[in-house]
C-alpha positions in Angstrom: 113.5 102.8 53.5 112.8 106.1 55.5 109.2 107.0 55.9 108.1 110.0 53.8 105.5 111.4 56.0 106.4 115.1 56.2 109.0 114.9 59.0 112.6 115.4 58.3 114.9 112.3 59.0 116.6 114.2 61.8 113.2 114.8 63.6 112.1 111.3 63.0 115.3 110.2 64.9 114.6 112.7 67.6 111.2 111.4 68.0 112.3 107.9 68.0 114.8 108.8 70.8 112.1 110.3 73.0 109.9 107.3 72.2 112.8 104.9 73.3 112.9 106.6 76.8 109.1 106.3 77.0 109.3 102.5 76.0 112.1 102.0 78.6 109.9 103.7 81.4 106.8 101.7 80.4 108.9 98.5 80.7 110.6 99.4 83.9 107.0 100.3 85.3 105.6 97.1 83.9 108.2 95.0 85.6 107.7 96.8 88.9 104.0 96.4 88.8 104.5 92.8 87.9 106.9 92.3 90.9 104.3 94.0 93.3 101.6 91.8 91.9 103.5 88.7 92.7 104.6 90.0 96.2 101.5 91.7 97.5 100.3 90.5 100.9 98.0 91.8 103.6 94.4 92.5 104.2 93.6 93.8 100.6 95.7 91.1 99.0 93.2 90.0 96.4 92.0 93.4 95.4 95.5 94.9 95.0 96.7 91.6 93.2 93.8 92.1 90.7 94.4 95.8 90.5 98.2 95.3 89.8 97.4 92.6 87.1 94.9 95.0 85.3 97.5 97.8 85.4 100.4 95.6 84.1 98.2 94.3 81.3 97.5 98.0 80.3 101.4 98.7 80.4 102.0 95.6 78.4 99.8 96.9 75.7 101.4 100.3 75.9 104.9 98.8 75.5 103.9 97.1 72.2 102.3 100.2 70.9 105.2 102.5 71.8 107.7 100.0 70.1 105.4 100.0 67.0 105.3 103.8 66.9 109.3 103.7 66.9 109.1 101.4 63.9 106.6 103.5 62.2 109.0 106.3 62.3 111.6 104.1 60.5 113.7 103.4 63.4 114.8 100.3 65.2 113.4 99.4 68.7 115.5 98.7 71.6 114.6 95.5 73.3 117.1 94.3 76.0 116.8 94.9 79.8 120.1 96.5 79.7 118.9 99.1 77.1 115.6 99.6 79.0 117.4 100.4 82.4 119.9 102.6 80.6 117.2 104.7 78.9 114.7 104.7 81.9 114.1 107.7 84.0 112.3 105.6 86.5 114.3 103.7 89.1 114.2 100.1 90.1 114.3 98.7 93.6 116.1 95.2 93.3 115.9 93.0 96.3 113.5 95.2 98.1 110.2 93.8 99.3 107.9 96.7 100.6 104.7 96.9 102.2 101.5 97.5 100.5 101.5 101.2 101.4 104.9 101.7 99.9 104.0 99.7 96.7 101.0 102.0 96.1 103.0 105.1 96.8 105.9 104.1 94.5 103.6 103.1 91.6 101.6 106.4 92.1 104.8 108.4 92.2 106.0 106.6 88.9 102.8 107.2 87.1 102.9 110.9 88.2 106.4 111.1 87.0 105.5 109.8 83.6 102.6 112.1 83.1 104.8 115.0 84.0 107.5 113.9 81.5 104.9 113.3 78.9 103.6 116.9 79.2 107.3 117.9 78.4 107.5 115.6 75.4 104.4 116.6 73.7 105.4 120.1 72.8 108.7 118.6 71.6 106.9 116.3 69.2 104.6 119.0 68.0 106.7 122.0 67.8 110.3 120.8 67.6 109.8 117.6 65.5 106.6 118.4 63.6 105.5 114.9 64.7 101.8 115.5 65.6 101.1 111.7 65.5 103.4 111.0 68.3 102.3 114.0 70.2 98.7 112.5 69.8 99.8 109.1 70.8 101.6 110.2 73.8 98.6 112.3 74.8 96.5 109.0 74.9 99.3 107.4 77.0 99.3 110.5 79.3 95.5 110.0 79.9 96.0 106.2 80.7 98.7 107.1 83.3 96.5 109.9 84.8 93.9 107.3 85.4 96.1 104.6 86.8 97.5 107.2 89.1 94.1 108.4 90.2 93.2 104.9 91.1 96.3 104.4 93.1 95.9 107.8 94.7 92.5 106.6 96.1 94.2 104.0 98.0 96.6 106.5 99.5 93.9 108.6 101.1 
């Protein structure tokens, strides 16, 4: 049964499609952050190991909340790595094991890319889809990514 929440079926589907991209990006960033957590080495090993763990735990929670938001809108949630890779705007780096500096820069760039994309999605949710709930939800995610980016940026100074 489709939700009767003041949003047309067409707009529910449009919102769910955007959310599937967001879900895919959250999953891609989660896996990348986890990879870096496992492979970090060097002078700041323990500090960065713990930082990456803290951040992937936040991303893990975000993943679940985005998937649940899609379900709230009456749509099925994608759930395979193939689907996540196909829908993600973030890129992976298979078989690459980079330095601390490159890890920090890559994660920072990914968080900033998501913040920028979220800024584009919010008016689409609000104005195009009449989906204020998703706009508000994504605003919260944007704030989390801004904070994670800020922390990573402090290491790059």
